[in-house]
C-alpha angles and dihedrals in degrees: 000000000000117000119239120248092256091049091052089051090053092049090055090059096048094092091059095044095092090051091049091050092050091051091050093049101040102028113021093039097056092041092053090046090052092052091047093048091049088064092057138062092242113165136194094238139009131033094328090058092057100037112017115192128222111253101167115209094348093112092051091049087052089056089062092057099038108103091204095058099066089044090051091046092052092047090050092053090047092048094049095041096044103039101031114022094037106017107040096027099049096036091048090051092047093050092047091051093047092047090058090057097040127089115271093250092050092045091050092049093048093045092051092049093050096044092048091073092048097052093051115104108261095244091051091049090049093053090045090053091047091052091049096051100035121113094263094028133123097275094053091044089056092045091049092050089053092050098254129128123273108228122189095248097186092054104031098035107015097154092048090053096048092044092052090046091052091049090051091046100046109029092093092070093056091044092055093046093051094042090057092044094050091051088060094055108104110246090214091068096051092042091052090051090049091052088051089058101260113154124228096263091045092053090049096046102040103028114020100040095048089049092054094042092123093053091049092053092045092049093047091051094049098044091044092054091043092051093046088060098046108129112141096056094052095039095052095044101043110350086225095301168170095058092331091303091139101026104135120184095268089052092047092049091050094047094049095045103039107016098043095025096233102135094170095055093040092054089048088059089046090049090055088051090052091051091050090051091049091051091052089047092053092050094050093045088055088051090052091061114100113249114250117252 
């Protein structure tokens, strides 16, 4: 018996059904629970842990009066913009471009060194970064040997330290994305531009980058969302200090929910973080669309 048109359409979607179910259970479910919990006074212990009460938008109103929240929001934007959009993205592109022009042995050595930081477990990379930036760490030992001062990076410049650590940790991903994208650029196009007198930076800016526009948008979306969720690196290096000087939104959500036991307020902070990630995702998805002729 021949299947109807609607039945055939349903059969076509059967292969993706397990993936959809997994997303609903492990992604949509927790997100919906977080939004629901943010509208209650749920606590980690005590009466509010057993029987949380509905408080509506009270937790979100509290965000508007909490002096730490705007500071945390600004630090999150700085962290994402500095270490992901600028740091990882531009450095990854630069390394990928230089690797194409380098000798195979040099390119292999550089690629291995960059990827080594990325393949480390996050907690190991965080402790390595802490050891590098600590008062008696590797960086200050090098500065001291050269006759410079030895500042306490994690106290005087905590955001600089965690941003540099995140660039070191995540640049390999951007490098690999751009390396694959550059390999797909036809050599005939760049060679023709070179014969027409275009310089190296002109070929990169006006020919190569427009041709890998989709890869740029994809990479920006992924590293932005990854950096928004960075917790372990910042927590191990500074724990959000000193005096909230490196308290990004994930750190603030953790502290409110599990340090101070206010699950409702902590999930409200986390819900704002989810909305920020969704906004970035919408922007980058629009960038992924091919421009109309």
